[in-house]
C-alpha positions, -999 to +999 in steps of 0.1 A: +060+038-065+026+035-075+018+067-083+052+071-103+039+044-126+005+057-128+021+094-136+043+083-164+016+061-180-004+095-182+020+109-199+035+083-223+017+095-251+031+128-249+068+111-246+056+091-281+043+120-301+078+141-289+103+110-301+078+110-334+085+148-340+121+142-332+128+113-353+110+132-381+137+161-373+168+141-371+160+127-402+153+158-419+187+172-408+204+137-421+188+141-453+197+179-458+235+167-454+234+138-475+257+151-500+283+162-469+284+129-454+285+113-485+319+134-491+330+130-462+335+090-466+343+094-505+351+128-513+386+124-513+383+092-537+362+106-562+382+138-565+417+120-569+399+100-597+380+131-613+414+151-615+435+121-630+403+119-656+397+157-662+437+172-657+459+142-662+497+154-663+489+190-670+506+214-649+499+248-669+471+267-642+454+285-672+450+250-691+438+231-661+414+264-652+402+261-686+399+221-686+377+224-649+355+251-667+348+230-698+339+199-679+315+219-660+299+235-696+298+200-708+284+181-681+266+198-652+231+206-662+215+239-647+183+230-625+155+252-643+120+261-629+100+245-658+121+210-650+108+212-613+088+184-602+075+184-567+068+147-549+057+150-518+065+184-509+102+180-522+118+195-551+130+173-578+142+181-617+135+162-647+169+159-664+171+139-692+139+116-682+158+111-647+145+129-616+173+144-596+173+162-564+188+194-562+211+203-530+224+240-526+263+245-518+272+212-520+311+200-519+330+194-553+323+155-551+286+156-551+287+178-584+310+157-603+287+125-594+252+140-597+258+165-625+234+194-616+240+228-600+240+267-605+265+295-601+275+285-564+279+248-569+302+254-601+320+279-579+324+252-549+338+228-575+364+248-591+377+263-555+380+228-543+399+212-567+423+243-574+429+240-541+430+210-539+461+213-570+480+235-549+464+264-561+450+294-535+415+297-546+387+310-531+347+317-542+333+353-545+299+359-534+283+395-533+256+412-518+228+428-542+235+402-570+226+367-568+255+355-580+287+336-570+323+332-591+360+324-582+392+337-578+428+315-576+465+328-576+492+313-597+521+297-577+538+331-590+509+349-567+493+366-594+453+365-587+430+351-616+393+357-615+367+338-632+331+328-636+332+292-634+294+290-644+299+307-679+333+297-689+349+331-689+380+350-673+369+385-655+397+405-666+374+441-658+363+438-620+348+471-624+325+465-655+316+428-642+296+444-613+283+474-634+247+477-632+241+449-606+233+469-575+261+453-558+271+468-527+296+445-507+318+415-523+337+390-501+358+359-508+355+329-489+376+299-485+374+264-481+371+270-443+346+298-449+364+325-435+354+358-454+374+388-465+357+420-478+371+429-512+347+453-525+370+478-530+385+455-561+353+461-573+347+497-573 
């Protein structure tokens, strides 16, 4: 028994070091998933209030899509390199005198609250809300071009392709990716299921 206590005492510092690093890794993991945790607890409430405020009683799909893209243009700030500030190795952005941390690929609720995002966050916002309104919608991600846009189907089954981050409908898919070195195009739904739709763009 004495030998056991002596053994444990000898390796106690190692245990403390491992515990410390375990806590650091755990905190980092939680930090990275803050937007998703926030969405889990408050997402539905935020989305419902946002839809009521931005969409109201509008039922025309084209007008709804337009209102969502208009909101993005008027409210969501693009994080520019010149606005980046590093604090203890963490990148913040100075937006209108306020420091904001920027996460990639966040849910719509986080974009609504924090109002900062790039094309991927804009696409997530659009796709999530359109699906919530009953329109099948997916984000479109190509290989070879760092950009993301979206598509949705009307209730009659017509596909509409658009770019929420630039507030425009995409009518000519081939011209849209022309000169962009795109090798593959995938449509991704809210569950992460991917479909290769490259032939639609080539």
